C-alpha positions as CSV (number, residue, x, y, z in Angstrom):
1,M,52.3,108.9,115.5
2,T,51.4,109.8,112.0
3,S,52.3,107.4,109.2
4,I,54.5,109.0,106.5
5,T,53.2,108.1,103.0
6,T,55.0,108.8,99.8
7,A,54.1,108.0,96.2
8,F,55.7,105.3,94.3
9,R,55.1,104.8,90.6
10,H,54.5,101.1,90.2
11,P,56.6,99.5,87.4
12,Y,53.1,99.1,85.5
13,G,52.4,102.8,85.5
14,E,49.8,103.3,88.3
15,E,50.7,105.5,91.1
16,V,49.7,104.3,94.6
17,L,50.3,105.7,98.1
18,H,52.2,103.4,100.7
19,R,54.1,103.6,103.8
20,P,57.9,103.9,103.4
21,A,58.5,100.3,104.5
22,D,56.0,98.9,101.9
23,I,57.5,101.2,99.2
24,S,61.1,99.9,100.1
25,A,59.9,96.3,100.2
26,E,58.2,96.7,96.9
27,A,61.2,98.4,95.4
28,V,63.4,95.5,96.5
29,E,61.0,92.9,95.1
30,H,60.8,94.6,91.7
31,Y,64.4,96.0,91.2
32,G,66.5,94.1,93.5
33,R,68.0,91.7,91.0
34,L,68.6,94.6,88.7
35,V,70.4,96.6,91.4
36,L,72.6,93.5,92.2
37,K,73.3,93.0,88.5
38,V,74.3,96.6,88.0
39,A,76.5,96.5,91.1
40,Y,78.3,93.4,90.1
41,K,79.0,94.5,86.7
42,I,81.1,97.4,88.3
43,V,82.7,95.9,91.3
44,A,82.9,92.2,90.1
45,N,82.8,90.9,93.6
46,A,79.6,89.4,95.3
47,D,80.2,90.8,98.7
48,E,80.8,94.2,97.3
49,A,77.7,93.9,95.0
50,Q,75.7,93.0,98.1
51,E,77.1,96.1,100.0
52,V,76.1,98.3,97.1
53,F,72.6,96.8,97.0
54,Q,72.2,97.5,100.8
55,E,73.4,101.1,100.5
56,T,71.2,101.7,97.5
57,F,68.0,100.3,99.2
58,L,68.9,102.0,102.5
59,R,69.1,105.4,100.5
60,F,65.8,104.7,98.8
61,H,64.1,103.9,102.1
62,T,65.4,107.1,103.7
63,A,64.2,109.1,100.7
64,C,60.9,107.5,101.2
65,V,60.8,108.4,104.9
66,R,61.7,112.0,104.1
67,G,58.7,111.9,101.8
68,E,60.5,112.4,98.6
69,I,58.5,111.4,95.6
70,I,60.7,109.2,93.1
71,A,58.9,109.3,89.9
72,H,61.2,106.8,88.2
73,P,62.4,104.4,90.8
74,K,64.1,102.1,88.5
75,A,66.4,104.8,87.0
76,W,66.9,106.3,90.6
77,L,67.9,103.0,91.9
78,C,70.2,102.2,89.0
79,Q,71.8,105.5,89.4
80,V,72.5,105.2,93.0
81,A,73.8,101.7,92.6
82,T,76.2,102.9,90.0
83,N,77.5,105.7,92.0
84,A,77.9,103.5,95.1
85,A,79.7,100.9,93.1
86,F,82.0,103.3,91.5
87,K,82.7,104.8,94.9
88,I,83.8,101.3,96.0
89,R,85.9,100.9,93.0
90,R,87.6,104.3,93.6
91,H,88.4,103.3,97.2
92,Q,89.8,100.0,95.9
93,H,92.0,101.9,93.3
94,R,93.3,104.2,96.0
95,A,94.0,101.3,98.3
96,M,95.9,99.5,95.6
97,I,97.9,102.6,94.8
98,C,98.8,103.1,98.5
99,E,99.7,99.4,98.7
100,E,101.9,99.6,95.6
101,E,103.5,102.9,97.1
102,D,104.2,100.9,100.3
103,I,105.7,98.0,98.4
104,A,107.9,100.5,96.3
105,V,108.9,102.2,99.6
106,E,109.9,98.8,101.1
107,A,111.7,97.8,97.9
108,D,113.6,101.1,97.8
109,A,114.5,100.6,101.6
110,D,115.7,97.1,100.7
111,K,117.7,98.5,97.9
112,D,119.3,101.2,99.9
113,A,120.3,98.7,102.6
114,E,121.8,96.5,100.0
115,R,123.6,99.4,98.4
116,R,124.9,100.5,101.7
117,L,126.2,97.0,102.5
118,L,127.8,96.8,99.1
119,V,129.6,100.3,99.5
120,D,130.8,99.3,103.0
121,R,132.1,96.0,101.5
122,V,133.8,98.0,98.6
123,R,135.4,100.4,101.2
124,D,136.7,97.3,103.2
125,L,138.2,95.8,100.1
126,A,139.6,99.1,98.9
127,A,141.5,99.4,102.2
128,E,143.3,96.2,101.5
129,L,144.6,97.6,98.1
130,P,148.1,98.8,97.6
131,E,148.5,102.4,98.6
132,R,148.5,104.1,95.2
133,Q,145.5,101.9,94.0
134,R,143.7,102.7,97.2
135,M,144.3,106.4,96.9
136,V,143.3,106.7,93.2
137,F,140.2,104.3,93.8
138,A,139.0,106.5,96.7
139,L,139.6,109.8,95.1
140,R,138.0,108.9,91.9
141,N,135.0,106.7,93.3
142,F,134.3,108.1,96.7
143,E,135.3,111.7,96.1
144,G,134.5,112.1,92.3
145,W,137.8,113.6,91.5
146,P,139.0,113.8,87.7
147,F,142.0,111.8,86.9
148,A,144.0,115.1,86.0
149,E,143.6,116.3,89.6
150,I,144.4,112.7,91.0
151,A,147.7,112.8,89.0
152,V,148.7,116.2,90.3
153,R,147.7,115.1,93.9
154,L,149.8,111.9,93.7
155,G,152.5,113.3,91.5
156,C,152.1,110.9,88.6
157,S,150.8,110.9,85.0
158,E,147.0,110.7,84.2
159,E,147.7,107.4,82.5
160,S,149.4,106.0,85.6
161,A,146.4,107.2,87.7
162,R,144.0,105.5,85.3
163,A,146.1,102.3,85.3
164,S,146.0,102.3,89.1
165,E,142.2,102.6,89.1
166,Y,141.8,99.9,86.6
167,K,143.8,97.5,88.6
168,A,142.0,98.4,91.7
169,L,138.6,98.0,90.1
170,K,139.8,94.6,88.5
171,K,141.0,93.3,92.0
172,I,137.8,94.6,93.9
173,R,135.4,93.0,91.2
174,T,137.4,89.7,91.7
175,L,137.1,89.9,95.3
176,L,133.4,90.8,95.1
177,G,132.9,87.9,92.7
178,A,134.7,85.5,95.1
179,D,132.1,86.8,97.9
180,G,129.1,86.0,95.7
181,K,130.3,82.4,95.4
182,D,130.5,81.7,99.2
């Protein structure tokens, strides 16, 4: 089995030939702290910075095994670490957005459920109103009719229809308020 060698430009300038494992070990020794520092400045989490460190040096070792010559290992390692760290940050951001969307959906579902319960309670309370108030309230609030049409339907004046709705609303609000005190 033939040993694969590749060139590694030593930080002090001389170029030497090594096996990929030696080159990788030398790169970790010379640039490991720098790669961790770059990663930590971006991800601000020790575990994730360590993940970036591992990915960076794994990619470096893989490049060495393939026989690539990395003329400027410091720059290469910093760039790979930066890209890997930003990739983690993007995934965190996406996860955070998905989590926020899930929370918003849950909140909307809760609000919808509360709204349905409130509407059901208002319908129950409206059913207990005197007939004219009940009719005006239902036509106006559940059907969306204008007062002019309600007045024609019930054979009364618009003012009378408005007064009936006002009385109905006042009574329902009072009863809803009493519900909240229980």
